[in-house]
MARPA-58384 format. One line per 2 residues: number of its first residue (from 0); for each residue z, y, x of C-alpha. Coordinates in Angstrom, 3 decimals, padded with zeros to 6 digits. Each point is the difference from the previous one (the first is absolute). Example, Ala and Ser with C-alpha at 12.3 -4.5 7.8 and 13.67 -1.06 7.14 Angstrom:
0) 007.800/-004.500/012.300  -000.660/003.440/001.370
END
This chain:
0) -000.094/-000.024/000.288  000.616/002.275/002.750
2) -002.828/-000.371/000.837  -002.205/000.716/-002.718
4) 002.095/003.337/-001.008  -000.978/000.817/003.966
6) -002.892/-000.445/-000.177  -000.170/001.484/-003.395
8) 001.588/003.262/001.463  -002.379/000.471/002.805
10) -002.606/-000.323/-002.795  001.199/003.469/-002.046
12) 000.511/001.603/003.343  -003.320/-000.341/001.606
14) -001.414/000.754/-003.629  002.429/003.173/000.278
16) -000.403/000.749/003.680  -004.463/-000.359/-000.765
18) 000.354/002.087/-003.284  001.820/003.082/002.058
20) -002.603/-000.434/002.429  -002.469/000.287/-002.233
22) 001.100/003.055/-001.722  000.287/001.489/003.759
24) -003.678/-000.204/000.411  -001.018/000.677/-003.706
26) -000.649/003.676/000.621  -001.916/-000.705/003.374
28) -002.208/-002.633/-001.568  -000.332/003.286/-002.755
30) -000.952/002.147/002.200  -002.286/-002.044/001.546
32) -001.614/-000.758/-002.864  -000.154/003.672/-000.847
34) -002.334/000.948/002.942  -003.603/-001.415/-001.238
36) -000.346/002.708/-002.629  001.221/003.005/002.201
38) -003.368/001.637/002.017  000.354/002.279/002.967
40) -001.629/003.283/000.538  -000.873/000.703/003.653
42) 002.594/001.863/000.613  002.716/-001.348/-001.477
44) 002.909/-001.394/002.775  -000.119/000.947/003.805
46) -002.716/-000.746/001.951  001.889/-003.187/002.787
48) -004.211/-000.392/001.752  -003.583/001.212/-001.441
50) -000.656/-001.548/-003.285  003.633/-001.315/-000.076
52) 002.948/001.349/-002.446  003.580/-001.380/-000.563
54) 001.097/000.916/-003.993  003.549/000.276/-000.006
56) 000.647/-001.849/-003.541  003.692/-000.728/-000.302
58) 003.195/-001.148/001.337  002.946/-001.503/-000.605
60) 003.000/-001.655/000.584  000.050/-004.017/001.155
62) 001.947/-002.628/-001.630  -000.637/-002.801/002.998
64) 003.062/000.100/002.391  -002.670/000.620/003.414
66) -002.082/003.327/-001.710  002.033/003.255/-000.179
68) -002.847/001.085/-002.722  -003.800/-000.411/-000.827
70) -002.400/002.261/000.125  -003.533/-000.295/-001.584
72) -002.739/001.616/001.354  -004.154/000.834/-000.352
74) -002.390/-000.319/002.821  -003.654/000.648/-000.849
76) -002.572/-000.508/001.633  -003.652/001.054/-000.389
78) -002.674/-002.685/000.626  -000.581/-001.240/003.438
80) 002.681/001.233/001.265  002.510/-001.252/002.443
82) 003.792/000.126/000.896  001.033/-001.142/003.514
84) 002.121/-002.223/000.961  003.552/001.140/-000.335
86) 003.460/-001.807/001.097  001.481/-000.154/-004.024
88) 003.269/002.115/-000.595  001.127/-001.967/-002.354
90) 000.179/-003.383/-002.024  -002.917/000.670/-002.475
92) -001.923/-000.972/-003.004  -003.425/001.077/-001.010
94) -001.980/-000.501/-002.656  -003.564/000.968/-000.327
96) -000.969/002.049/-003.063  -003.564/000.601/001.233
98) -002.487/-000.477/001.584  -000.559/-003.332/003.103
100) 001.461/-000.180/003.156  000.341/-002.154/002.864
102) 003.166/000.020/001.658  000.745/-000.698/003.637
104) 003.341/-001.369/001.315  000.489/-000.946/003.713
106) -000.493/-003.511/-000.361  -002.604/000.118/-003.717
108) -002.287/002.184/-001.648  -000.501/-000.741/-003.928
110) -002.057/001.611/-003.142  002.120/001.462/-002.966
112) -001.276/001.391/-003.215  001.238/001.939/-003.002
114) 003.147/-002.009/-001.234  000.648/-001.661/003.844
116) 002.821/000.098/001.434  001.301/-000.395/003.453
118) 003.151/000.909/002.017  000.731/002.179/003.913
120) 003.204/-000.762/001.843  001.879/002.450/001.257
122) -001.233/000.720/004.326  -003.143/-001.932/-000.414
124) -003.578/001.724/-000.528  -002.094/000.397/-002.599
126) -003.675/001.107/-000.329  -002.270/000.817/-002.930
128) -003.236/000.530/-001.470  -001.029/001.070/-003.052
130) -003.380/-002.364/000.002  -001.103/000.935/-003.282
132) -002.585/003.398/-001.405  003.520/000.965/-002.272
134) 003.209/001.942/000.778  002.185/-003.002/000.722
136) 004.115/-000.150/-000.514  003.067/-001.064/001.151
138) 002.265/000.908/-001.875  003.650/-001.515/002.618
140) 002.649/-000.880/-000.992  002.170/001.076/003.574
142) 003.317/-001.727/000.322  002.219/002.417/001.785
144) 002.652/-001.416/002.200  003.989/-000.222/-000.571
END
C-alpha cells in the first residue's frame, strides 16, 4: 500500500510541476505566436548591422530558477542579409516568424523556415543569413541568468 501511495503522490507532484512549468512558459509562446501578424517598417528598432534591426517586444520576470528574466526581441533581416558569427551573451530560444534562414553554428549548419525553432547556448557562436526574397524575422527569447 505504501508503494502505491508513493506512486500516486509522485504522479500528483509531476502533474503539478508540469502545470506550473506550462503556466510559466505560456506567455512566452503567446508572444512568439503573435509575431506572425506584425510587420515592421524599415526604420523601426535599432540597426545592428546593414539591413538588420532589433525591435524590443517585451521583458518579464522568470520563474525558472536559473534565469531572473526573459527578454523578447524581434530581429528583422532584409532579404539576403547576413549576421556574422557572434558569441551569444545568453541562452536563447529562437522562432522564425517570417522568411527562410540558413543558421551556422561551430559544428553544424541547417535551414529553417517560418514556424521553425532552434536554440542558442550562452558562450557559443551563431550566424544567420536570410535566404528568402522577403523580410525575415527571428523572434528571440533571451533567458537572462539569475
